[in-house]
KEDOZA-895664 format. One record per residue (C-alpha): residue number from 0; x, y, z; residue in three letters. Coordinates in Angstrom, 1 decimal. Each point is the difference from the previous one (the first is absolute). Last residue first. Layout:
BEGIN
<NUM <X Y Z> "ala">
...
REM end
This chain:
BEGIN
<396 <80.0 -84.3 74.5> "gly">
<395 <-1.7 -0.4 -3.2> "val">
<394 <-3.8 0.3 -0.4> "his">
<393 <-1.4 -1.7 -3.2> "gln">
<392 <-1.0 2.2 -3.1> "lys">
<391 <-2.5 -1.0 -2.6> "lys">
<390 <-1.5 -2.9 2.3> "pro">
<389 <0.0 -3.3 -1.6> "leu">
<388 <-2.5 -1.3 -2.2> "thr">
<387 <1.8 1.0 -3.3> "leu">
<386 <2.5 -2.5 1.0> "ala">
<385 <-1.8 -2.7 0.1> "leu">
<384 <-1.0 0.5 -4.0> "val">
<383 <3.5 0.7 -0.7> "val">
<382 <1.1 -3.3 1.9> "ala">
<381 <-2.4 -1.7 -2.0> "ile">
<380 <1.0 1.2 -3.3> "leu">
<379 <3.7 -1.1 1.4> "ser">
<378 <-1.4 -3.5 0.5> "phe">
<377 <-1.6 -0.3 -3.6> "gly">
<376 <3.2 1.4 -1.7> "ser">
<375 <2.0 -3.0 1.6> "ala">
<374 <-2.2 -2.5 -1.4> "leu">
<373 <0.7 1.6 -3.6> "leu">
<372 <3.6 -0.2 0.8> "phe">
<371 <-0.4 -3.8 1.1> "ala">
<370 <-1.3 -0.7 -3.3> "asn">
<369 <3.2 0.6 -1.6> "ala">
<368 <0.9 -3.1 1.1> "leu">
<367 <-2.2 -1.8 -2.5> "asp">
<366 <-1.6 -3.4 0.7> "ser">
<365 <1.5 -0.5 3.1> "glu">
<364 <0.4 3.4 0.9> "gly">
<363 <-3.4 0.4 1.6> "ala">
<362 <0.9 -2.7 2.2> "leu">
<361 <3.2 1.7 1.2> "gly">
<360 <-1.6 3.3 0.1> "ala">
<359 <-2.3 -1.9 2.4> "leu">
<358 <2.9 -1.8 2.2> "val">
<357 <1.8 3.5 0.2> "ala">
<356 <-3.4 2.2 0.6> "ala">
<355 <-0.2 -2.1 3.1> "thr">
<354 <2.8 1.8 1.5> "ala">
<353 <-2.3 2.9 1.0> "ala">
<352 <-1.1 -1.9 3.1> "phe">
<351 <3.5 0.2 1.0> "gly">
<350 <2.0 2.9 -1.2> "asp">
<349 <-2.2 2.8 0.0> "met">
<348 <-2.4 -1.8 2.6> "phe">
<347 <2.9 -0.4 2.4> "ala">
<346 <2.1 3.1 -0.8> "phe">
<345 <-3.5 2.1 0.9> "thr">
<344 <-0.5 -2.0 3.2> "leu">
<343 <3.9 0.4 1.2> "gly">
<342 <-0.2 3.7 -1.0> "leu">
<341 <-3.0 0.2 2.4> "ser">
<340 <1.6 -2.1 2.8> "thr">
<339 <3.1 2.1 -0.6> "gly">
<338 <-1.7 3.6 0.1> "glu">
<337 <-1.9 -0.8 3.0> "arg">
<336 <-1.5 4.0 -0.6> "asn">
<335 <-2.9 1.0 -2.1> "gly">
<334 <-1.1 -2.5 -1.8> "ala">
<333 <-1.1 1.4 -2.9> "his">
<332 <3.0 2.1 -0.7> "asp">
<331 <2.4 -2.6 1.0> "val">
<330 <-1.8 -2.1 -2.9> "ala">
<329 <0.2 2.6 -2.3> "ala">
<328 <4.1 0.6 0.8> "ala">
<327 <0.3 -3.5 -1.6> "gln">
<326 <-2.0 0.7 -2.7> "leu">
<325 <2.0 3.3 -1.1> "val">
<324 <3.0 -2.4 0.6> "ala">
<323 <-0.9 -2.4 -2.8> "arg">
<322 <-1.2 3.1 -2.5> "ile">
<321 <3.3 -0.2 -2.3> "ala">
<320 <0.0 -3.6 0.0> "val">
<319 <-3.3 -0.1 -1.7> "leu">
<318 <0.8 2.4 -2.7> "ala">
<317 <3.3 -1.0 -0.9> "thr">
<316 <-1.5 -3.4 -0.3> "met">
<315 <-2.7 1.0 -2.2> "ala">
<314 <2.5 2.2 -2.0> "val">
<313 <2.7 -2.5 -0.3> "gly">
<312 <-2.7 -2.6 -1.2> "leu">
<311 <-1.4 2.1 -2.9> "ala">
<310 <3.8 1.4 -0.9> "val">
<309 <0.9 -3.8 -0.1> "leu">
<308 <-3.2 -0.9 -2.0> "thr">
<307 <0.2 2.3 -2.8> "ile">
<306 <3.8 -0.9 -0.5> "ala">
<305 <-0.6 -3.7 -0.1> "val">
<304 <-2.9 0.3 -2.3> "ser">
<303 <-2.7 -2.2 0.9> "ser">
<302 <-2.7 2.5 0.6> "phe">
<301 <-3.1 -0.5 1.9> "ala">
<300 <1.3 -1.2 3.3> "trp">
<299 <2.5 2.5 0.8> "ala">
<298 <-2.6 3.0 -1.3> "ile">
<297 <-2.3 -1.5 2.3> "ile">
<296 <2.5 0.2 3.1> "ala">
<295 <0.7 3.4 -0.8> "ala">
<294 <-3.7 1.6 0.3> "gly">
<293 <-0.1 -1.9 3.8> "cys">
<292 <3.3 1.2 0.9> "ala">
<291 <-0.4 3.3 -0.9> "leu">
<290 <-3.6 -0.4 2.0> "ala">
<289 <1.6 -1.1 2.7> "asn">
<288 <2.8 2.5 0.6> "gly">
<287 <-2.7 2.9 -0.6> "leu">
<286 <-2.4 -1.6 2.5> "ile">
<285 <2.4 0.0 2.5> "ile">
<284 <1.9 3.1 -0.5> "leu">
<283 <-3.5 1.8 0.2> "pro">
<282 <-0.9 -2.0 3.4> "arg">
<281 <2.9 0.7 1.7> "arg">
<280 <0.1 3.3 1.4> "gly">
<279 <0.8 3.6 -1.1> "ile">
<278 <3.1 0.7 1.8> "gly">
<277 <1.2 -3.3 1.3> "asp">
<276 <-1.1 -1.3 -3.4> "ser">
<275 <2.7 1.9 -1.4> "ile">
<274 <2.5 -1.1 2.0> "lys">
<273 <-0.9 -3.3 -0.3> "gly">
<272 <0.1 0.1 -3.9> "met">
<271 <3.8 1.6 0.1> "trp">
<270 <1.3 -2.8 2.5> "pro">
<269 <-1.4 -2.7 -2.4> "gln">
<268 <0.6 1.5 -2.9> "ala">
<267 <3.6 -1.9 -0.5> "leu">
<266 <-1.5 -3.1 0.7> "ala">
<265 <-2.6 0.3 -2.4> "gly">
<264 <2.8 1.3 -2.6> "ala">
<263 <1.9 -3.1 0.6> "thr">
<262 <-2.6 -2.6 -0.3> "met">
<261 <-0.2 -0.6 -3.8> "met">
<260 <3.9 0.6 -0.4> "ala">
<259 <0.7 -3.2 2.4> "ala">
<258 <-2.7 -2.2 -1.6> "met">
<257 <1.6 0.7 -3.3> "ala">
<256 <3.7 -0.6 1.1> "leu">
<255 <-1.5 -3.2 1.7> "ala">
<254 <-1.5 -1.6 -3.1> "thr">
<253 <3.0 1.2 -2.0> "glu">
<252 <2.1 -2.0 2.4> "phe">
<251 <-2.2 -3.0 0.2> "trp">
<250 <-0.3 -0.3 -4.1> "ser">
<249 <-2.7 1.8 -1.8> "phe">
<248 <-1.5 -2.4 -2.3> "asp">
<247 <-3.5 2.5 -0.8> "his">
<246 <-2.6 -1.9 1.1> "asn">
<245 <1.3 -2.6 2.0> "ala">
<244 <3.0 1.8 1.6> "arg">
<243 <-2.1 3.6 0.2> "leu">
<242 <-3.2 -2.1 1.5> "tyr">
<241 <1.6 -1.8 2.6> "leu">
<240 <2.0 3.2 1.4> "pro">
<239 <-3.4 2.0 -0.1> "thr">
<238 <-2.1 -2.7 1.5> "met">
<237 <1.1 0.8 3.8> "thr">
<236 <0.2 3.5 -0.4> "thr">
<235 <-2.7 0.7 -1.8> "ile">
<234 <-2.7 -1.8 2.1> "ala">
<233 <1.6 0.9 3.2> "phe">
<232 <-0.5 3.7 -0.7> "leu">
<231 <-3.7 -0.5 -1.0> "gly">
<230 <-0.3 -1.8 3.1> "met">
<229 <1.5 2.5 1.8> "asn">
<228 <-2.6 2.6 -0.5> "tyr">
<227 <-2.9 -2.4 0.5> "ser">
<226 <1.3 -0.9 3.5> "thr">
<225 <1.0 3.6 1.2> "phe">
<224 <-3.4 1.2 -1.5> "leu">
<223 <-1.9 -3.2 1.8> "ala">
<222 <1.8 1.3 3.2> "leu">
<221 <-1.0 3.4 -0.3> "val">
<220 <-3.7 -0.8 -0.4> "arg">
<219 <0.0 -2.3 2.9> "leu">
<218 <1.3 2.9 1.9> "gly">
<217 <-2.6 2.7 -1.1> "thr">
<216 <-2.8 -2.2 0.5> "arg">
<215 <0.9 -1.4 3.5> "asn">
<214 <2.4 -2.7 0.7> "thr">
<213 <3.3 1.6 -0.1> "trp">
<212 <-0.6 2.5 2.9> "val">
<211 <-2.2 -2.4 2.1> "arg">
<210 <2.2 -2.6 -0.3> "trp">
<209 <3.3 1.7 1.0> "ile">
<208 <-2.0 1.6 2.7> "asp">
<207 <-1.1 -3.5 1.1> "thr">
<206 <3.5 -1.3 -0.5> "phe">
<205 <1.4 2.6 2.5> "asp">
<204 <-2.6 -0.4 2.1> "ala">
<203 <0.7 -3.4 0.8> "arg">
<202 <3.6 0.9 1.1> "thr">
<201 <3.2 0.1 -2.1> "pro">
<200 <2.8 0.2 2.3> "arg">
<199 <2.1 2.9 1.1> "ser">
<198 <3.8 1.3 -0.3> "asn">
<197 <0.4 3.7 -0.3> "val">
<196 <1.1 0.3 -3.1> "his">
<195 <3.4 0.3 -1.3> "arg">
<194 <1.6 1.6 -2.8> "pro">
<193 <2.4 -1.4 -2.2> "val">
<192 <3.6 0.8 0.7> "lys">
<191 <1.0 -3.3 1.7> "pro">
<190 <-0.9 -1.6 -3.4> "ala">
<189 <2.6 2.0 -1.9> "ile">
<188 <3.6 -1.7 1.3> "phe">
<187 <-1.5 -3.4 -0.3> "val">
<186 <-1.5 0.9 -3.4> "phe">
<185 <3.2 -0.6 -1.9> "ala">
<184 <-0.1 -3.5 0.6> "leu">
<183 <-3.3 -0.4 -1.0> "gly">
<182 <1.1 2.1 -3.2> "met">
<181 <2.6 -2.4 -0.7> "leu">
<180 <-2.5 -2.9 0.2> "leu">
<179 <-2.2 1.8 -2.4> "thr">
<178 <2.9 0.8 -2.3> "pro">
<177 <0.6 -3.7 -0.3> "ile">
<176 <-3.8 -1.3 -0.6> "ile">
<175 <-0.1 0.7 -3.6> "leu">
<174 <3.3 -2.6 -0.6> "ile">
<173 <-1.8 -2.6 1.5> "gln">
<172 <-3.2 0.9 -2.4> "leu">
<171 <2.1 -0.2 -3.1> "ala">
<170 <2.3 -3.1 0.9> "val">
<169 <-4.1 -2.0 0.5> "arg">
<168 <-1.2 1.4 -2.9> "trp">
<167 <2.7 -1.3 -2.3> "asp">
<166 <3.2 1.6 -1.3> "trp">
<165 <1.5 2.5 -2.6> "met">
<164 <-3.4 1.1 -1.8> "met">
<163 <-1.8 -0.4 3.4> "leu">
<162 <2.5 2.2 1.7> "leu">
<161 <-0.4 2.7 -2.6> "leu">
<160 <-3.9 0.0 0.2> "gly">
<159 <0.4 -0.1 3.9> "ala">
<158 <2.2 3.3 -0.1> "ala">
<157 <-2.3 1.5 -2.4> "pro">
<156 <-2.6 -0.7 2.3> "leu">
<155 <1.8 0.5 3.2> "ala">
<154 <1.2 3.9 -0.5> "val">
<153 <-2.9 1.7 -1.7> "val">
<152 <-2.3 -1.9 2.2> "glu">
<151 <2.1 0.5 3.1> "ser">
<150 <-0.6 3.8 -1.0> "ile">
<149 <-3.8 -0.5 0.6> "his">
<148 <0.6 -1.0 3.6> "gly">
<147 <2.2 2.6 0.9> "gly">
<146 <-2.3 2.5 -1.8> "ile">
<145 <-2.4 -1.4 2.5> "ser">
<144 <1.7 1.6 2.9> "his">
<143 <0.2 3.3 -1.5> "val">
<142 <-3.8 -0.3 -0.9> "gly">
<141 <-1.1 -0.8 3.3> "leu">
<140 <1.9 3.1 1.1> "ala">
<139 <-2.1 2.2 -2.6> "tyr">
<138 <-3.4 -1.6 1.0> "ala">
<137 <1.0 0.5 3.7> "arg">
<136 <0.6 3.7 -0.5> "lys">
<135 <-1.9 1.3 3.1> "ala">
<134 <0.4 -2.9 2.0> "lys">
<133 <3.3 -0.8 -0.8> "his">
<132 <1.6 -1.7 3.4> "met">
<131 <-3.3 -2.2 -0.1> "gln">
<130 <0.0 -0.9 -3.4> "ala">
<129 <3.7 -0.5 -0.2> "leu">
<128 <-0.4 -2.7 3.0> "val">
<127 <-2.9 -1.4 -1.8> "gly">
<126 <1.7 -0.4 -3.1> "thr">
<125 <2.6 -2.3 1.6> "ala">
<124 <-2.0 -2.3 2.3> "ile">
<123 <-2.6 -0.1 -3.0> "pro">
<122 <2.5 -0.8 -2.5> "his">
<121 <2.7 -2.3 1.9> "trp">
<120 <-2.2 -2.8 0.9> "thr">
<119 <-1.1 -0.2 -3.8> "ala">
<118 <3.7 -1.0 -0.9> "asp">
<117 <0.5 -2.4 2.9> "gly">
<116 <-3.5 -1.6 -1.2> "met">
<115 <1.3 -0.2 -3.4> "gly">
<114 <2.6 -2.8 1.3> "ala">
<113 <-3.2 -2.1 1.4> "val">
<112 <-1.6 0.4 -3.6> "ala">
<111 <3.0 -1.1 -1.9> "ile">
<110 <0.4 -2.9 1.9> "leu">
<109 <-3.4 -1.2 -0.1> "ile">
<108 <0.4 0.5 -4.0> "ala">
<107 <3.1 -1.6 -0.4> "phe">
<106 <-1.0 -3.1 1.8> "ala">
<105 <-3.2 -0.1 -1.8> "trp">
<104 <1.3 0.2 -3.3> "phe">
<103 <3.2 -2.3 0.8> "gly">
<102 <3.6 -0.2 0.1> "asp">
<101 <0.6 2.9 2.6> "ala">
<100 <3.7 0.8 0.4> "phe">
<99 <-0.9 3.8 -0.6> "ser">
<98 <-2.4 0.3 2.1> "ala">
<97 <2.0 -0.7 3.1> "ala">
<96 <2.1 3.2 -1.0> "leu">
<95 <-3.1 1.5 -0.5> "tyr">
<94 <-0.8 -0.4 3.5> "gly">
<93 <3.5 0.9 0.8> "phe">
<92 <0.3 3.5 -1.2> "gly">
<91 <-3.5 1.0 1.0> "val">
<90 <-0.1 -1.3 3.4> "trp">
<89 <3.6 1.8 0.2> "phe">
<88 <-1.5 3.3 -1.2> "phe">
<87 <-3.2 0.0 1.9> "thr">
<86 <1.9 -0.6 3.6> "ala">
<85 <1.3 4.1 -0.5> "leu">
<84 <-3.7 1.4 -0.4> "leu">
<83 <-0.7 -2.3 3.4> "leu">
<82 <2.7 1.6 1.8> "ile">
<81 <-0.7 3.7 -0.9> "gly">
<80 <-3.5 -0.6 1.0> "arg">
<79 <1.2 0.1 3.6> "asn">
<78 <-3.2 1.1 1.5> "ala">
<77 <-2.6 -2.7 -0.8> "val">
<76 <-3.7 1.3 -0.6> "his">
<75 <-0.6 1.8 -3.1> "asp">
<74 <2.7 -1.4 -2.2> "ala">
<73 <-1.1 -3.6 1.9> "leu">
<72 <-3.5 0.3 -1.5> "leu">
<71 <1.3 1.1 -3.5> "gly">
<70 <2.5 -3.0 0.0> "ala">
<69 <-3.1 -2.4 0.8> "pro">
<68 <-2.2 1.6 -2.6> "ile">
<67 <2.7 -0.4 -2.7> "tyr">
<66 <1.0 -3.5 0.6> "ala">
<65 <-2.5 -2.2 -1.5> "leu">
<64 <0.7 2.3 -2.7> "ser">
<63 <3.0 -2.1 -0.9> "ala">
<62 <-1.8 -3.2 -0.6> "gly">
<61 <-2.3 1.9 -2.6> "thr">
<60 <2.7 1.5 -2.0> "ser">
<59 <1.8 -3.3 -0.5> "ser">
<58 <-2.6 -2.2 -0.3> "ile">
<57 <-1.9 2.4 -2.4> "met">
<56 <3.3 0.6 -2.0> "phe">
<55 <0.3 -4.2 0.1> "leu">
<54 <-3.3 -0.1 -1.6> "leu">
<53 <0.8 2.2 -2.4> "gly">
<52 <2.8 -2.5 -1.2> "ile">
<51 <-3.0 -2.6 0.4> "glu">
<50 <-2.0 1.8 -2.2> "tyr">
<49 <2.3 1.1 -2.5> "pro">
<48 <0.9 -3.8 -0.5> "ser">
<47 <3.1 -1.5 1.5> "leu">
<46 <2.7 -1.8 -1.6> "asp">
<45 <2.3 -0.5 3.0> "leu">
<44 <2.6 1.6 -1.1> "ala">
<43 <-2.0 2.7 -1.8> "ala">
<42 <-1.9 0.7 3.1> "gly">
<41 <3.1 0.2 2.0> "phe">
<40 <0.9 2.7 -2.6> "ala">
<39 <-3.3 1.5 0.4> "pro">
<38 <0.2 0.3 3.7> "ile">
<37 <3.9 1.3 -0.5> "ile">
<36 <-1.5 3.0 -2.2> "leu">
<35 <-2.5 1.6 2.1> "tyr">
<34 <1.7 -1.6 3.3> "leu">
<33 <2.6 2.5 -0.6> "gly">
<32 <-2.0 2.4 1.9> "ile">
<31 <-0.3 -2.1 2.9> "pro">
<30 <3.7 -0.6 -0.1> "ala">
<29 <0.8 3.7 -0.1> "leu">
<28 <-2.9 1.4 2.1> "asp">
<27 <2.0 -0.4 3.5> "asn">
<26 <3.1 2.4 -1.5> "ser">
<25 <-2.2 2.2 -1.3> "phe">
<24 <-2.1 0.7 2.9> "his">
<23 <2.9 0.2 2.3> "gly">
<22 <1.5 2.5 -2.1> "leu">
<21 <-3.0 1.8 0.0> "ser">
<20 <-0.1 -0.1 3.7> "phe">
<19 <3.7 1.3 0.2> "pro">
<18 <-1.0 3.0 -2.2> "ile">
<17 <-2.8 1.0 2.1> "leu">
<16 <1.5 -0.5 3.5> "leu">
<15 <2.6 2.6 0.0> "ser">
<14 <-3.0 2.9 -0.9> "ser">
<13 <-2.0 -0.8 2.8> "lys">
<12 <2.7 -0.4 2.6> "met">
<11 <1.4 3.3 -1.1> "ala">
<10 <-3.7 1.7 0.6> "thr">
<9 <0.0 -2.0 3.7> "val">
<8 <3.6 1.4 0.9> "ser">
<7 <-1.0 3.4 -0.9> "ser">
<6 <-3.6 0.2 2.1> "his">
<5 <1.5 -1.7 2.9> "asn">
<4 <-1.0 -3.2 1.0> "gly">
<3 <-3.2 -2.1 0.3> "glu">
<2 <-0.6 -3.5 0.1> "ile">
<1 <-2.5 -0.7 -2.9> "leu">
<0 <-3.5 -0.9 0.6> "met">
REM end
C-alpha cells in the first residue's frame, strides 16, 4: 500500500507524476520504436530475407519480455521503485549504444534484446504505480502513460527515417538514445517523488495466488486475448515498412512518415478510450477495436492501390493502438490487485509470446508481403472471438 499523507498532497502527487511518467515512457521507447526502421535497414545492409528480419523482431521482443514478469514482481514488492525506474534509462541508452557497434546478425540480435529488457522493465513498474494511484480511473491513467510511448512513434519513426537517409543504421541508433540518457539525468530529481511501498519479499503464497488467478478458465482466455491482439499488431507493424519499400518504392523517410501517421490517431485516442472503458467496461471497446482492425487488414491485403492500402493500414493500426490501455486495465481488473505483477504478465504475453507473429508474417510475406496483412486479420478475428467471452462489464476499483 502507498505511504499515506494528507489528502491534498496525495492528490498533487498523483497529478505531478502523470506527465513525468509519460515523458519517461516517451524517452525510453525512442530507440525501440526506431527499430521498426533500423532493423529493416540493418537487414538491407546484410541482405537479409523477410523471414530473417522477422526473426530479428521476434528475438528483440522475446528477449525484452523476459524482464516483464520480474519487473512486475519488483513493482509490487520493492519499496524504492523510483530508483528502479531511474536505472532503466541508462540500461536502455548504453544497451543500444553497444548494439550500434555490432557487426553480425547474432551479436546485433542479442544486444538489442538485452537493451530492450531495460525498456521492458520500465513498463510494469511505471504502469503498476499509476494503476495503484488511480484505482477508479486506471484505464485513463494508463492511457496518459501510453501517449508518451506512442508520441515516441510519431517522433522516432520520422527521425529514424531522416537519419537513415543521411547516415547509416549505426548513427541513427546512436542519435536516438541521446534523449533517453538526458531523461535519465532529469529523472534523478523525479525518482524520490515516486510513492514507496512497504518493502516485502515475494512469498510462495504470492506465486500460488498469481498462478490461481491466471490459470483458471477466465485468466487463460484473457492471456490468449492479449496474445492474439498483439500478434495482429505485430504482423502489421513489422512488415509494413518492408511492404511500402518493396511494393510502392517508398524512401526510408516516406515510410517513416506513413508509419507515424498511421499510429498518431490511436495514440491520441488512448486516454479517451480508457476513460470510456472505465464507465462502460472493457469488452465493447476490445471487440470493436479488433473487429475494425480485422476488416481493415483484409482490405489492405486485397487492394494494391497505395492510397487504399495506406488508409486501410492506418485504420487497423489506429484501432489496435487505441485499445491497448483498455487491455492493460482489463488485466488489472481480472487480477484485482498485484497491479505490477499483473501488468508484467500482460506485457510478457503481449510483447513476448506475440512476437512470434513477426516471424510468421515474414514467412507469409516471402512470396508476397501483403500476405502478412491477411495473417494479421486472422489474429484480430481470434481476438474478437476471445473478447466475446469476457464479462460484459468488469468491476473497476
